[in-house]
N, C-alpha and C positions, 0 to 999 in steps of 0.2 A: 731528353725527354723521350724521343724516339726509342731508345733502348728499353726504357722502362715500360713502354707501351708493349713492345714485343715481348718483354719478360712476363708481363701481365697476361698477355694473350696466351703465351706458352703454358703458363699455369693454369689458365681457365680451361683449355681444351684438353690438358692432361687431367683435370678433375672430371670432365665431362666423360673422357674415356674410361677412367676408373670407375665412375659410378654406374656407367652403363654396363661395363663388364660385370659389375657385381648384381645388377638387377636382371640382366638378361638371362633366361634359361639356358643352360649349357647345350641342351638338345637342339635348341633353336639355332645357336650358333654353329653347332656342326653342319647344319644345312647349308651354310653359306660358304663354307670353304671345302676345297677337294681334300680328301684324307690322304694321308701318306700312304703309298704303296710299299711294302717291304721288298727288298731285293729278292730275287728268285733266280735259280739256275735254268728254269724253263722259259721259253719264248711265251709271249701274251698269246701268240696265235695258237700255239699248242694248248694252252689252258682254255682256250674259248671254243676250239673247234678241232675236229678229228683230221682235217686236212686231206682226206681221201677224195673229196670232190671239190674241184676248183671251178667257181663260177666267173664268167666274163660278162661284164655289162657294156655293151657298146652304146653309146650316145651320139646320135646324129641330129644335128642341127641342118634341116632341109631348106632348101630355097622355096619361098612361099608358092610359086607357081610350078613346083616340081613334085610335090608330095604324091601326087597319083602315080607318076612314073617311078619315083623312088620305092613306093610300096609293090608295084609290080616286079621291079628288080629284085626287091628283098624277097619276095615269095619264092622267086627263082633259086635265089641263094640257099633258102632254107630247104627247099625240095631237094636240090642238089646235095646238100650237107647230109640231109637224111638218108638219101640213096647210098652215101658213103660211110653211113655210120658204123659198119662193121670194120673199117680201117681205122676211124678216128675217135670212135666211143664219145662223141659229143653230140648234144641234142638241144634244141630249142626249148627253154622253160617257159618263157612268155615274151610276147612282142606287142608293144603299145605306142600309141601316139598320144602327145600330151595335149589335154583340153584346156586346162588351167594351170598357168605357170609360164613355162617357157615354150610359147606356142611355136608350131612349125619344128617341132623336136619329136624324136621318135627313140624309143629305147627297146634294145633287144637283149635278152637275158640267156645265156647259153651255159651248160654244165659240161664238164669234162672229168671222166672218171680216170682214176690212177694217179690222181695227185698231179704235180707239175711235170712229172715223166710223161704223163699222159697228154698233157697241153703241148708239149715239145713234139711229140709224135704226130699229134693231130694237125698241128700248125704246119709241120714239115711236110705232111701228105697234101695238105690243101694247098700250099704254096707250090707243089709240083703239079698240080692239077690245072690243065689248061682251061678248061670250062669255068673253074672257079676264079681263076685270075681275069678271065674275060669278063664275067659278071661284075667283078670288084672294079675293074677298070670302067665298065658301063656306068657304074653307080656315082662315081666321083663328081661329075659334072651336076649332079642333083644336090649337092651337098655344100654348105657353108663353113662347116667345121665338124670335127668328130673327135671322141675321147673314148678311151678304153680303159677299163679298170678291171684288174683281176681281185676276186672277192673270195672270202670264206664265209661260210654259214655259221652263225651262233649256234652252238650245240643244244642251248635250252628253248630254242624256237621249235614250234611244232614242225613236222615233216612237210614238206612241200607237196601240195596234192591239187592237181588241176581243178578248177572250179566249172561247173556246168551253167548253163543258162545265160542269161545276160548281166553282167556286173560292171561295175567301175572300180578302178583301184586307185589308190593313193601312195604315192612313194614319198616319205618324209626322210631327208637326208640331213645329217648332221655332221658338222666339222668340229671335233673335239680337240681339246688342249692336249698337247703332246704328253704322253705318260698317264693318261686318264683311261684308257680302254679297259683294264681290267676293273676299275671302279665302276664304268658304265655296265659291264658285264655282271658284276655282282648285285647291282640294283635293278638291272632289267631281267635277270633270271627270276627275281620276284615279282616285278612289274608284269611280266608277259601273263600272269595268272589271273589278272584283272581285265585282260583284254582277249580272252579266248571264248567268252560266253556266246557269242554269235558266230563263232567261226571266222572272224574277220582277219586274223593273223595269218598272212601268207607266206612271207619269208623276212629274214633278218640276216644282214650281212655286214662284214667290216673289210675295209680295203687293205690290200697286201701291195699293190703295184698300181701306180696311176696317182691320183690325189690321196695323199696318206692321211691317217686318222679320220677317214670318212666312215660314216655308219649309215646304211639304207634299211629303213623298216618299210615293207611293202604291206598294205592293208587292202583287203577285198570287201566290198559293200554292194548291196543291190542298187541303191541310188543315193543321192545327197541327203535325203530326209533320214534314211537308215544310218547313214555316216554320223549325222547330228545325234540320233537317239542313242546310238552305241557309245560314242564318246561321251555323252552326259551321264550314261549309265556308269561308266568307269569311275567319274567323279563322285558318285554316290557310294562306291564301296570303300568301307574303311581301309585304308593303308594306301590307296592308290596317289593321294595328295602327298604322302611322304615320299613315295619313291619319285615322284616328280620334283620334289623340293631337293632331293640329293642329287638328281642328274641334272638340272638345269645348269648349276655352277660349272659343269664339265664342258659347256657347249660354248664354242666360239662364234658359230654361224649355223643357221638352219634354214632349210627350205622345204616347201611343200608343192608337188604337183599332182594334178588329177590326171588319170590316165584312162584311155579306152583300149581294150584289146583290139588288134588288127584281125582282118577275116582269117589269117593262118596262124594265129596264136594258139597254142596249145591249150592254154587256160582262158576260158571265156568270162 
């Protein structure tokens, strides 16, 4: 009797599967699955970025009672690094503290010219600088944890430009399914056009070293109300919903953090 029930159940679900596949629109089904990426002789990074500028994202988890001391130390590091810029060709793009999300966290985004050769040159020079080593040693007691990622910028994102005035930033970080970075890029190359009306697109990156298959989108807003209105405006644009529908199945995990620029951040 049990075998009969199993057989009938199997036939029942097979019938449902067949009828659903027949009834559902093919375009709707395509949105549920990651499309196959054809083999290529080019690396995914070379197809998505020019590799001439390498970005380093330092994530520091600061002890709650040490944030003020950490920021003083960090400002000294930035000042020293910029004084040595002719030797390192690296500069601070943005510095933020997290207000919503991982509290007591700071993010510092640096750029290096000359690709990975430029990174090697800058890191070697700084490692040999006594003042730099002293400040790094001084910083250590203020931290609970730290993480470094090397990133490349998506070629289809607008050029990074410093923002004047008083702004808030949002970094939306995604962990993608391995092998889906090109698919993500193909969709966001179209999707970014729906998010440029209010100049909110600040920067877009994908990881090369550190946590892999990470994507970071950084958005700039005047305030939380502007953020709300800007995001709602995108949903009213024909085509935005389709871009979202195609990219959501690529994501394993996502995170949003609200950021405030530090006093020494180049972008405000």
